[in-house]
C-alpha positions in Angstrom: 172.3 -59.9 -76.9 176.3 -61.6 -77.5 178.9 -60.0 -77.3 178.2 -58.8 -81.6 174.6 -57.1 -80.1 172.2 -60.9 -81.2 170.0 -62.3 -79.1 170.7 -65.3 -77.5 169.0 -68.4 -75.7 172.2 -68.8 -72.9 173.0 -66.8 -70.4 177.0 -67.9 -70.6 176.9 -66.3 -74.3 175.1 -63.3 -73.4 176.9 -59.8 -72.7 174.2 -57.7 -72.0 171.2 -59.1 -69.7 167.4 -57.8 -70.3 165.9 -60.4 -68.7 162.8 -59.2 -66.3 163.9 -60.3 -63.2 163.3 -59.7 -60.0 165.7 -58.0 -57.4 165.6 -59.1 -54.1 162.9 -57.4 -52.1 161.5 -56.3 -55.5 157.9 -55.9 -55.8 155.5 -55.4 -59.0 152.0 -54.7 -59.5 150.7 -55.8 -63.0 146.9 -55.8 -64.7 145.6 -58.4 -66.3 141.8 -58.6 -67.8 140.0 -61.7 -67.2 137.8 -63.0 -70.1 134.6 -63.6 -68.7 131.1 -64.9 -70.3 128.7 -61.8 -70.8 126.7 -63.3 -68.0 128.9 -63.7 -65.5 127.6 -62.6 -62.2 130.4 -60.5 -59.7 132.3 -60.9 -57.0 134.8 -63.7 -58.5 137.7 -64.9 -57.0 141.2 -65.0 -58.6 143.5 -67.1 -56.8 147.8 -66.5 -58.3 151.3 -67.6 -57.8 154.5 -66.2 -57.7 156.8 -69.9 -59.7 160.4 -69.7 -59.9 162.6 -72.0 -61.9 166.6 -72.5 -61.3 166.6 -72.5 -65.6 164.4 -71.8 -68.5 162.6 -75.3 -69.8 163.9 -73.7 -73.2 167.4 -73.0 -72.7 167.2 -77.0 -71.6 165.8 -77.8 -75.2 168.2 -75.4 -76.7 171.3 -77.4 -75.5 169.1 -80.1 -76.9 168.7 -81.4 -73.3 164.0 -81.4 -73.8 163.7 -84.6 -70.7 164.8 -82.6 -68.3 163.2 -80.0 -68.6 160.3 -82.3 -67.3 161.9 -82.9 -64.2 163.6 -79.1 -63.7 161.8 -78.3 -60.0 159.1 -75.8 -59.9 159.4 -73.3 -55.8 155.6 -71.4 -55.3 157.3 -67.9 -54.0 153.9 -66.8 -53.1 150.8 -66.5 -53.5 147.5 -64.6 -53.6 143.5 -64.5 -53.6 141.3 -62.0 -53.9 137.6 -60.7 -55.3 137.1 -58.4 -57.8 134.2 -57.3 -58.9 132.4 -58.1 -62.9 132.0 -55.2 -65.1 
């Protein structure tokens, strides 16, 4: 939000940041529903990755720098694999 309470995508115009970024050493757990076909037999394997970019692509597009958005480097921070039962 900027000083007038208007949402902004540009962090240098923000007076308040309502982001959902992780703090250093912070962890979060999320539960996801994974759609499966009715005849799917379990268990199934799920692979997940936590990824990071220095800038959000929509920010570059807002600045009319669309060509740079495709070149943003993506860093894989962590990954995990687990097996889950199918209900």
